MARTORZA-356302 format. One record per residue: residue number from 0; y, z, x of N, C-alpha, C, O in turn. Coordinates in steps of 0.2 Angstrom, whole numbers. Layout:
NODE/NUM/Y/Z/X/Y/Z/X/Y/Z/X/Y/Z/X
...
//
This chain:
NODE/0/-139/51/18/-140/55/24/-147/57/24/-150/59/20
NODE/1/-150/55/30/-158/55/30/-160/62/30/-165/64/27
NODE/2/-156/67/34/-159/74/35/-159/77/28/-163/82/27
NODE/3/-154/75/23/-154/78/17/-157/74/11/-157/76/5
NODE/4/-160/68/13/-164/64/8/-159/62/3/-160/63/-3
NODE/5/-153/60/5/-148/58/0/-146/51/1/-144/48/6
NODE/6/-147/47/-5/-146/40/-5/-144/38/-12/-148/38/-16
NODE/7/-138/37/-14/-136/35/-20/-130/30/-20/-126/29/-15
NODE/8/-129/27/-26/-124/22/-27/-120/24/-33/-122/25/-38
NODE/9/-113/24/-32/-109/27/-37/-102/23/-37/-99/22/-32
NODE/10/-100/22/-43/-93/19/-44/-89/23/-49/-92/26/-54
NODE/11/-83/24/-48/-78/27/-52/-72/23/-54/-69/20/-49
NODE/12/-71/22/-60/-66/17/-62/-59/21/-61/-58/27/-60
NODE/13/-54/17/-60/-47/19/-60/-45/23/-66/-46/21/-71
NODE/14/-43/30/-65/-41/34/-70/-47/38/-73/-46/41/-79
NODE/15/-53/37/-71/-59/40/-74/-61/47/-71/-61/47/-65
NODE/16/-63/51/-75/-65/58/-72/-73/58/-74/-75/57/-79
NODE/17/-77/59/-68/-84/59/-69/-87/66/-67/-85/69/-62
NODE/18/-91/69/-72/-94/75/-70/-100/74/-67/-104/70/-69
NODE/19/-102/78/-62/-108/78/-58/-112/84/-59/-110/90/-58
NODE/20/-118/83/-63/-122/89/-64/-129/88/-60/-130/83/-57
NODE/21/-132/94/-59/-139/93/-56/-141/100/-54/-136/105/-53
NODE/22/-147/101/-52/-149/108/-50/-147/110/-43/-144/105/-39
NODE/23/-147/116/-41/-145/118/-34/-149/114/-29/-156/113/-30
NODE/24/-146/111/-24/-149/107/-19/-150/100/-20/-154/97/-17
NODE/25/-147/98/-26/-149/91/-28/-145/86/-24/-147/80/-24
NODE/26/-139/88/-21/-135/84/-17/-128/83/-20/-124/79/-18
NODE/27/-126/87/-24/-119/87/-27/-114/89/-22/-109/85/-21
NODE/28/-115/94/-18/-110/96/-13/-110/91/-7/-105/89/-4
NODE/29/-116/88/-6/-116/82/-1/-112/77/-3/-108/74/1
NODE/30/-112/75/-9/-108/69/-12/-100/71/-10/-97/66/-8
NODE/31/-98/77/-12/-91/78/-11/-89/78/-4/-84/76/-2
NODE/32/-94/81/0/-93/82/7/-92/75/11/-88/74/15
NODE/33/-96/70/9/-96/64/12/-89/60/10/-86/57/14
NODE/34/-87/61/3/-81/58/1/-75/61/4/-70/58/6
NODE/35/-75/68/5/-69/71/8/-69/71/16/-64/72/18
NODE/36/-74/68/19/-74/68/26/-77/74/30/-76/74/36
NODE/37/-80/79/26/-82/85/29/-89/83/32/-92/87/36
NODE/38/-93/78/29/-99/76/32/-99/69/34/-95/65/31
NODE/39/-103/67/39/-103/60/42/-110/57/39/-115/60/41
NODE/40/-109/52/36/-116/48/34/-119/45/39/-117/43/44
NODE/41/-126/44/39/-130/41/43/-129/33/42/-129/29/47
NODE/42/-128/31/36/-126/24/35/-123/24/27/-124/29/24
NODE/43/-120/19/26/-117/18/19/-110/16/20/-107/15/25
NODE/44/-107/15/14/-100/12/13/-97/15/7/-100/16/2
NODE/45/-91/17/8/-87/20/3/-80/17/3/-76/17/8
NODE/46/-77/14/-3/-71/11/-3/-67/15/-9/-69/15/-14
NODE/47/-60/17/-7/-56/20/-12/-50/15/-12/-46/15/-8
NODE/48/-49/12/-18/-44/7/-19/-45/2/-14/-51/-1/-14
NODE/49/-41/0/-9/-42/-5/-4/-43/-1/3/-44/-5/8
NODE/50/-45/5/3/-46/9/9/-53/10/10/-56/13/6
NODE/51/-56/8/16/-63/10/18/-63/17/20/-60/18/26
NODE/52/-66/21/17/-67/28/19/-72/29/25/-71/32/30
NODE/53/-78/25/24/-83/25/29/-87/19/28/-88/16/22
NODE/54/-89/16/34/-94/10/34/-98/10/40/-95/8/45
NODE/55/-104/13/40/-107/15/46/-115/13/45/-117/13/39
NODE/56/-118/13/50/-125/12/51/-128/6/47/-134/6/45
NODE/57/-125/0/48/-127/-6/45/-128/-5/37/-134/-7/35
NODE/58/-123/-3/34/-123/-2/27/-125/-8/23/-127/-8/17
NODE/59/-124/-14/26/-125/-20/22/-132/-21/20/-134/-25/16
NODE/60/-137/-18/24/-144/-19/23/-147/-13/18/-153/-14/17
NODE/61/-143/-9/16/-145/-4/12/-142/3/13/-137/3/17
NODE/62/-144/8/9/-141/14/10/-136/16/4/-134/12/0
NODE/63/-133/22/5/-128/24/-1/-122/20/-1/-120/17/4
NODE/64/-119/20/-7/-112/16/-7/-108/19/-13/-111/22/-17
NODE/65/-102/18/-12/-97/21/-17/-91/16/-18/-88/14/-13
NODE/66/-90/15/-24/-84/11/-26/-79/15/-30/-81/17/-36
NODE/67/-73/17/-28/-69/22/-31/-62/19/-33/-60/15/-29
NODE/68/-60/21/-38/-53/19/-40/-53/12/-43/-48/8/-41
NODE/69/-58/10/-46/-58/3/-50/-63/-2/-47/-65/-6/-51
NODE/70/-66/0/-42/-71/-5/-39/-78/-4/-43/-80/2/-44
NODE/71/-81/-9/-45/-88/-8/-48/-93/-8/-43/-92/-9/-37
NODE/72/-99/-6/-46/-105/-6/-41/-106/-12/-38/-108/-13/-32
NODE/73/-106/-18/-42/-107/-25/-39/-102/-26/-34/-104/-29/-29
NODE/74/-95/-24/-35/-90/-25/-30/-92/-21/-23/-92/-24/-18
NODE/75/-95/-15/-24/-97/-11/-18/-102/-15/-14/-102/-15/-8
NODE/76/-107/-17/-18/-113/-21/-15/-110/-27/-11/-112/-29/-6
NODE/77/-106/-31/-15/-103/-37/-12/-99/-35/-5/-100/-39/0
NODE/78/-95/-30/-6/-91/-28/0/-96/-26/6/-94/-27/12
NODE/79/-101/-23/4/-106/-20/9/-109/-26/13/-110/-26/19
NODE/80/-111/-31/9/-114/-37/12/-109/-41/17/-111/-43/22
NODE/81/-103/-41/14/-98/-45/18/-96/-41/25/-93/-44/29
NODE/82/-98/-35/25/-96/-30/31/-101/-30/36/-100/-26/41
NODE/83/-106/-34/36/-112/-33/41/-109/-34/48/-112/-30/52
NODE/84/-104/-38/49/-102/-38/56/-96/-34/58/-93/-35/64
NODE/85/-94/-30/53/-87/-27/55/-89/-21/59/-95/-18/59
NODE/86/-84/-18/63/-84/-12/67/-85/-6/62/-82/-6/56
NODE/87/-89/-1/64/-90/5/60/-84/8/59/-80/9/63
NODE/88/-83/11/53/-77/15/51/-79/22/48/-83/22/44
NODE/89/-75/27/50/-76/33/48/-69/37/48/-67/40/53
NODE/90/-66/36/43/-59/39/42/-59/47/43/-64/50/40
NODE/91/-54/50/46/-54/57/46/-52/60/39/-49/56/36
NODE/92/-53/66/37/-51/69/31/-44/68/29/-43/66/23
NODE/93/-39/69/34/-32/69/32/-30/62/30/-24/61/28
NODE/94/-34/56/32/-31/50/31/-35/46/25/-34/40/24
NODE/95/-38/50/21/-42/47/16/-39/47/9/-41/44/4
NODE/96/-33/51/8/-30/51/1/-35/54/-4/-35/52/-10
NODE/97/-39/59/-1/-43/63/-6/-42/70/-5/-41/73/0
NODE/98/-41/74/-11/-40/81/-11/-47/84/-14/-50/82/-19
NODE/99/-49/90/-10/-55/93/-13/-52/100/-15/-49/104/-11
NODE/100/-54/102/-21/-53/108/-24/-59/112/-25/-64/110/-28
NODE/101/-60/117/-20/-66/121/-20/-66/127/-25/-62/127/-29
NODE/102/-72/130/-25/-73/136/-30/-68/141/-29/-65/144/-34
NODE/103/-66/143/-23/-61/148/-21/-54/144/-20/-54/138/-17
NODE/104/-48/147/-22/-42/143/-21/-40/142/-14/-37/137/-12
NODE/105/-42/146/-9/-41/145/-2/-34/144/0/-32/139/3
NODE/106/-29/148/-3/-22/147/-2/-20/150/5/-24/154/7
NODE/107/-15/147/8/-13/150/14/-10/157/13/-5/157/10
NODE/108/-13/162/16/-10/169/14/-3/170/16/0/174/14
NODE/109/-1/167/22/6/168/25/11/164/22/17/165/23
NODE/110/10/160/17/15/155/14/16/158/7/11/160/3
NODE/111/22/156/4/23/158/-3/20/152/-7/17/147/-4
NODE/112/20/154/-13/17/149/-18/20/142/-17/17/137/-17
NODE/113/27/142/-17/31/136/-17/29/132/-10/28/126/-10
NODE/114/28/136/-5/27/132/2/19/130/2/18/125/5
NODE/115/15/134/-1/8/132/-2/7/125/-5/4/120/-3
NODE/116/11/124/-11/11/118/-15/14/112/-11/12/107/-11
NODE/117/20/114/-7/23/109/-4/20/107/3/23/103/6
NODE/118/15/110/5/11/109/11/9/101/11/10/98/16
NODE/119/6/99/6/4/92/6/9/87/7/8/83/11
NODE/120/14/87/3/20/82/4/23/83/11/24/78/14
NODE/121/23/89/14/26/90/21/21/87/26/24/84/31
NODE/122/15/87/25/10/85/29/10/77/29/8/74/34
NODE/123/13/74/24/13/67/23/20/64/25/21/58/25
NODE/124/24/69/28/30/66/31/36/67/27/41/65/29
NODE/125/35/70/21/41/71/17/46/76/19/44/81/23
NODE/126/52/75/18/57/80/20/56/87/16/52/87/11
NODE/127/59/92/19/58/99/16/61/99/9/58/102/5
NODE/128/66/96/8/70/95/2/65/92/-3/64/94/-9
NODE/129/62/86/-1/58/82/-6/52/86/-7/49/86/-13
NODE/130/49/89/-2/43/93/-3/44/99/-8/40/100/-12
NODE/131/50/102/-8/51/107/-12/52/105/-19/50/108/-24
NODE/132/55/99/-20/56/96/-27/49/94/-30/48/96/-36
NODE/133/45/91/-26/38/89/-28/34/96/-30/31/96/-35
NODE/134/35/101/-26/31/107/-27/33/110/-34/29/113/-38
NODE/135/40/110/-35/42/113/-41/40/109/-47/38/112/-52
NODE/136/39/102/-47/37/98/-52/30/100/-54/28/100/-60
NODE/137/26/101/-49/18/102/-50/17/110/-52/13/111/-56
NODE/138/22/114/-50/21/121/-53/23/121/-60/20/125/-64
NODE/139/28/117/-62/29/116/-69/23/113/-73/22/115/-78
NODE/140/20/108/-70/14/105/-73/9/110/-74/5/109/-79
NODE/141/8/115/-70/2/120/-71/5/126/-74/1/131/-74
NODE/142/11/126/-76/14/132/-80/14/138/-75/12/143/-77
NODE/143/17/137/-69/17/142/-64/24/143/-60/24/145/-54
NODE/144/29/140/-62/35/140/-59/38/147/-57/40/148/-52
NODE/145/37/151/-62/39/158/-61/35/162/-55/37/167/-53
NODE/146/30/159/-52/26/162/-47/28/159/-40/25/161/-35
NODE/147/33/155/-40/35/151/-34/36/156/-28/34/154/-22
NODE/148/39/161/-29/41/166/-23/36/170/-21/36/174/-16
NODE/149/30/171/-25/25/176/-23/21/173/-17/20/167/-16
NODE/150/17/178/-14/12/177/-9/5/177/-13/5/180/-18
NODE/151/0/173/-10/-6/173/-13/-9/180/-15/-13/180/-20
NODE/152/-8/185/-11/-11/191/-12/-8/195/-19/-11/199/-21
NODE/153/-2/192/-21/1/194/-27/-1/191/-34/1/192/-39
NODE/154/-6/186/-33/-8/182/-39/-15/185/-41/-19/187/-38
NODE/155/-16/184/-48/-23/185/-51/-27/179/-49/-25/174/-47
NODE/156/-33/179/-51/-38/174/-50/-36/167/-53/-36/162/-51
NODE/157/-34/168/-60/-32/162/-64/-26/159/-61/-25/153/-61
NODE/158/-21/163/-59/-15/161/-56/-16/157/-50/-13/152/-48
NODE/159/-20/160/-45/-22/157/-39/-25/150/-40/-23/145/-36
NODE/160/-29/149/-45/-32/143/-46/-27/138/-49/-28/132/-47
NODE/161/-23/140/-53/-17/135/-55/-13/133/-49/-12/127/-48
NODE/162/-12/137/-44/-8/135/-38/-12/130/-34/-10/126/-31
NODE/163/-19/132/-33/-23/127/-30/-23/120/-33/-23/115/-29
NODE/164/-23/120/-39/-23/113/-42/-17/110/-41/-17/104/-39
NODE/165/-11/113/-41/-5/111/-40/-4/108/-33/-2/103/-31
NODE/166/-7/112/-28/-7/110/-21/-11/104/-20/-9/99/-16
NODE/167/-17/104/-23/-21/98/-22/-18/91/-25/-18/86/-22
NODE/168/-14/92/-30/-11/86/-34/-4/84/-31/-2/78/-31
NODE/169/-1/89/-28/5/88/-24/5/83/-18/10/80/-17
NODE/170/-1/83/-16/-2/78/-10/-3/71/-12/-4/66/-8
NODE/171/-3/70/-19/-3/63/-22/-10/59/-20/-10/54/-18
NODE/172/-16/63/-21/-22/60/-19/-24/54/-24/-22/54/-30
NODE/173/-27/49/-21/-30/43/-25/-36/46/-28/-38/43/-33
NODE/174/-40/51/-25/-46/54/-28/-46/61/-28/-44/64/-22
NODE/175/-47/65/-33/-47/72/-33/-55/74/-34/-58/72/-39
NODE/176/-57/78/-30/-64/81/-30/-63/88/-32/-60/92/-29
NODE/177/-67/90/-37/-67/97/-39/-74/100/-39/-79/98/-42
NODE/178/-75/105/-35/-82/109/-34/-82/115/-38/-80/120/-36
NODE/179/-85/115/-44/-85/120/-49/-79/125/-49/-79/130/-47
NODE/180/-73/122/-51/-67/125/-50/-66/131/-55/-61/135/-54
NODE/181/-70/132/-60/-70/137/-64/-75/143/-63/-75/148/-67
NODE/182/-79/142/-59/-85/146/-58/-83/153/-56/-87/158/-57
NODE/183/-78/154/-52/-76/160/-49/-71/164/-54/-69/170/-52
NODE/184/-69/161/-60/-65/164/-64/-68/168/-70/-74/167/-72
NODE/185/-64/174/-72/-67/178/-78/-67/173/-84/-64/168/-85
NODE/186/-72/175/-88/-73/171/-94/-67/171/-99/-66/166/-102
NODE/187/-63/176/-98/-57/176/-102/-51/171/-100/-47/168/-104
NODE/188/-52/170/-93/-47/165/-90/-48/158/-90/-44/154/-91
NODE/189/-55/157/-90/-57/150/-89/-55/145/-94/-53/139/-93
NODE/190/-54/147/-101/-52/142/-106/-45/139/-104/-44/133/-105
NODE/191/-41/143/-102/-34/141/-101/-33/137/-95/-30/132/-95
NODE/192/-37/138/-90/-37/134/-84/-41/127/-86/-39/122/-83
NODE/193/-46/127/-90/-49/121/-92/-44/117/-96/-44/110/-95
NODE/194/-40/120/-100/-35/116/-104/-30/113/-100/-28/107/-100
NODE/195/-28/116/-95/-23/114/-90/-26/108/-86/-23/103/-85
NODE/196/-32/109/-84/-36/104/-80/-36/97/-84/-35/92/-81
NODE/197/-38/98/-90/-39/92/-95/-32/88/-95/-32/82/-95
NODE/198/-27/92/-95/-20/89/-95/-18/85/-89/-16/79/-89
NODE/199/-19/88/-83/-17/85/-77/-22/80/-74/-20/76/-70
NODE/200/-28/80/-77/-33/75/-75/-33/69/-79/-36/64/-77
NODE/201/-29/69/-84/-28/63/-88/-26/57/-84/-21/57/-80
NODE/202/-29/51/-84/-28/45/-81/-28/46/-73/-24/42/-70
NODE/203/-32/50/-71/-33/51/-64/-40/51/-62/-44/53/-65
NODE/204/-41/48/-56/-48/47/-54/-51/53/-51/-47/56/-46
NODE/205/-56/56/-53/-59/63/-51/-66/63/-52/-69/60/-56
NODE/206/-69/67/-47/-76/69/-48/-76/77/-49/-73/80/-45
NODE/207/-80/79/-54/-80/87/-54/-87/89/-55/-91/87/-59
NODE/208/-89/93/-50/-96/96/-50/-96/102/-54/-91/106/-53
NODE/209/-100/103/-59/-101/109/-63/-108/110/-65/-112/105/-66
NODE/210/-109/116/-67/-115/118/-71/-114/120/-78/-118/122/-82
NODE/211/-107/119/-80/-105/121/-87/-105/115/-91/-101/110/-90
NODE/212/-108/115/-97/-108/110/-102/-101/109/-104/-99/103/-106
NODE/213/-98/114/-106/-91/114/-109/-86/111/-104/-82/107/-106
NODE/214/-87/112/-97/-82/109/-92/-83/101/-93/-79/97/-93
NODE/215/-90/99/-93/-91/92/-93/-89/89/-99/-86/83/-99
NODE/216/-90/92/-105/-88/89/-111/-80/88/-112/-78/83/-115
NODE/217/-77/93/-110/-69/93/-111/-66/90/-105/-60/87/-107
NODE/218/-69/89/-100/-65/86/-94/-67/79/-92/-63/75/-89
NODE/219/-73/77/-94/-76/71/-91/-76/65/-96/-78/66/-101
NODE/220/-75/59/-93/-76/53/-97/-83/51/-96/-86/48/-101
NODE/221/-87/52/-91/-94/50/-90/-97/56/-86/-94/60/-82
NODE/222/-104/56/-87/-108/61/-83/-113/58/-79/-116/53/-82
NODE/223/-114/60/-73/-120/58/-69/-124/64/-68/-121/70/-67
NODE/224/-131/64/-68/-135/69/-66/-139/67/-59/-142/62/-59
NODE/225/-138/71/-54/-141/70/-48/-147/75/-47/-146/81/-48
NODE/226/-152/72/-44/-158/77/-43/-162/73/-37/-163/67/-37
NODE/227/-163/77/-32/-167/75/-26/-163/70/-22/-165/65/-19
NODE/228/-156/70/-22/-152/65/-19/-151/59/-22/-149/54/-19
NODE/229/-153/58/-28/-153/52/-32/-150/53/-39/-150/58/-42
NODE/230/-147/48/-42/-144/48/-48/-150/47/-53/-153/41/-53
NODE/231/-151/52/-57/-157/51/-62/-155/50/-69/-159/48/-74
NODE/232/-148/51/-71/-146/49/-77/-138/48/-77/-135/51/-73
NODE/233/-136/43/-81/-129/42/-80/-127/39/-87/-130/35/-90
NODE/234/-121/41/-89/-118/38/-96/-112/41/-98/-110/46/-95
NODE/235/-109/39/-104/-104/42/-107/-105/49/-108/-111/51/-110
NODE/236/-100/54/-108/-101/61/-108/-105/63/-115/-110/67/-115
NODE/237/-103/60/-120/-105/62/-127/-113/60/-127/-117/64/-130
NODE/238/-115/54/-125/-122/52/-125/-126/56/-121/-131/58/-123
NODE/239/-124/58/-115/-128/61/-110/-129/68/-113/-135/71/-112
NODE/240/-124/72/-115/-125/79/-117/-128/80/-124/-131/85/-125
NODE/241/-127/75/-128/-130/75/-135/-137/73/-135/-141/75/-139
NODE/242/-139/68/-131/-146/65/-131/-148/64/-123/-149/59/-121
NODE/243/-149/70/-120/-151/70/-113/-158/67/-112/-162/68/-116
NODE/244/-159/63/-106/-165/61/-105/-168/64/-99/-174/65/-98
NODE/245/-164/66/-94/-167/69/-88/-169/76/-89/-166/80/-94
NODE/246/-174/79/-86/-176/86/-87/-171/91/-86/-170/96/-89
NODE/247/-166/90/-81/-161/95/-79/-156/95/-85/-154/101/-87
NODE/248/-154/89/-88/-149/89/-93/-152/93/-99/-149/96/-103
NODE/249/-159/91/-100/-162/94/-106/-162/102/-105/-161/106/-110
NODE/250/-164/104/-99/-164/112/-98/-157/115/-99/-156/120/-102
NODE/251/-152/111/-96/-145/114/-97/-143/114/-104/-139/119/-106
NODE/252/-146/110/-109/-144/110/-116/-149/114/-120/-149/114/-126
NODE/253/-154/117/-116/-160/120/-120/-163/116/-125/-165/118/-131
NODE/254/-165/110/-123/-168/105/-127/-174/102/-123/-175/96/-123
NODE/255/-178/106/-120/-184/104/-116/-189/101/-121/-190/103/-126
NODE/256/-192/96/-118/-198/92/-122/-204/93/-117/-204/90/-112
NODE/257/-209/96/-119/-215/97/-115/-221/94/-118/-223/95/-124
NODE/258/-224/89/-115/-230/85/-117/-236/89/-115/-236/91/-109
NODE/259/-241/89/-119/-248/92/-117/-251/96/-123/-249/95/-128
NODE/260/-256/99/-121/-260/103/-126/-261/110/-124/-261/111/-118
NODE/261/-263/114/-129/-265/121/-127/-270/124/-132/-271/121/-137
NODE/262/-274/129/-129/-279/131/-134/-276/135/-140/-271/137/-139
NODE/263/-280/136/-145/-278/140/-151/-277/147/-149/-282/150/-146
NODE/264/-271/150/-150/-270/156/-148/-273/161/-153/-274/160/-158
NODE/265/-273/168/-150/-275/173/-155/-270/175/-160/-264/172/-159
NODE/266/-272/179/-165/-266/181/-170/-260/184/-166/-255/182/-168
NODE/267/-262/189/-161/-256/192/-158/-252/187/-154/-246/187/-153
NODE/268/-256/182/-150/-253/177/-146/-249/173/-150/-243/170/-148
NODE/269/-251/171/-156/-248/166/-161/-241/169/-163/-236/166/-163
NODE/270/-241/176/-165/-235/179/-167/-230/179/-161/-224/178/-162
NODE/271/-232/181/-155/-228/181/-149/-225/174/-148/-219/173/-147
NODE/272/-229/169/-149/-227/162/-148/-222/160/-153/-217/157/-152
NODE/273/-223/162/-159/-218/161/-165/-212/164/-163/-206/161/-165
NODE/274/-212/170/-161/-205/174/-160/-202/170/-154/-196/169/-154
NODE/275/-205/168/-149/-202/165/-143/-199/158/-146/-194/156/-144
NODE/276/-203/155/-150/-200/148/-152/-194/149/-157/-190/145/-156
NODE/277/-194/154/-161/-188/156/-165/-182/157/-161/-177/155/-162
NODE/278/-183/161/-155/-178/163/-151/-175/156/-147/-169/155/-147
NODE/279/-180/152/-145/-178/146/-142/-174/141/-147/-169/138/-145
NODE/280/-177/141/-153/-173/137/-158/-166/139/-159/-162/135/-160
NODE/281/-165/146/-160/-159/149/-161/-154/147/-155/-148/145/-156
NODE/282/-156/147/-149/-152/146/-143/-150/138/-143/-145/136/-142
NODE/283/-155/134/-145/-154/127/-145/-149/125/-151/-145/121/-150
NODE/284/-150/129/-156/-145/127/-162/-138/129/-160/-133/126/-162
NODE/285/-138/135/-157/-131/137/-155/-128/132/-150/-122/130/-151
NODE/286/-132/130/-145/-129/125/-140/-127/119/-144/-122/116/-143
NODE/287/-131/116/-148/-130/110/-152/-124/111/-156/-120/106/-157
NODE/288/-123/117/-160/-117/118/-164/-111/117/-159/-105/115/-161
NODE/289/-111/120/-153/-105/120/-149/-104/113/-146/-98/111/-146
NODE/290/-109/109/-145/-108/102/-143/-105/98/-148/-100/94/-147
NODE/291/-107/99/-155/-104/96/-160/-97/98/-162/-93/93/-163
NODE/292/-96/104/-161/-89/106/-162/-84/103/-156/-79/100/-158
NODE/293/-86/103/-150/-83/99/-145/-82/92/-146/-77/89/-145
NODE/294/-87/89/-149/-87/82/-151/-82/80/-156/-78/75/-156
NODE/295/-82/84/-161/-77/83/-166/-70/84/-164/-65/81/-165
NODE/296/-69/89/-159/-62/90/-156/-60/84/-152/-54/82/-152
NODE/297/-65/81/-148/-63/75/-144/-62/69/-148/-57/65/-146
NODE/298/-65/69/-154/-64/63/-158/-57/63/-161/-55/59/-165
//
């Protein structure tokens, strides 16, 4: 997108969960909006399995591209070159087999929990009976069957987010997009929802935008860092989080490396600098221990 200076190429393997990190304004929400059909690209091509989500603006000559659900970046480029003479394609959101889970649950207030979760199957043409059966299966999956008869106003924040996850997955999407799904939850609730997400995301293609290292470490197979509308770092989760190269990832993990020189400080200045360095070292050590504990847990 020219107006947002957004231009990147990304592939997601079948069954892979990719965490998207980056500072505010980096382009994370733009990426999700383009894939979900909420934004229209100026040029580019995105393919989900065998379905072209969009192919506009002469994408064969350059621009952003995405290969999702098993297509590699090389495949995406080859497909883009072969599409030079094709008619432009821009699928509407409901035809993409993509579900977007936002920060807020956004449940339909007039529907019961069961009907909220069954909305996706019904919109795909399933019978009321089939939709109810599918909804109950997903409520079981997120440990929320006992909430089936409630209305959204009767749910806690954690319960509502469980229902939102069930509703998103009941539509059987080929790609699940999660936009900071835990950011609006209390710190006491987030771990249980994170554990649930890790279970339901297994073997499912997903992109999760987050600012939380723990979310990335526990949920993602791979991490990409976006800055200025470009991918500045990409790799397996453990490598990126334990040995970050981009400045944002280093800041997120409190492991900044600053090159340069400074004048010799006064005695009072030296003491203040030593105290600040000790505090920073303690914070870095705490983050490092947390990452190592997570690493041992994943191993």
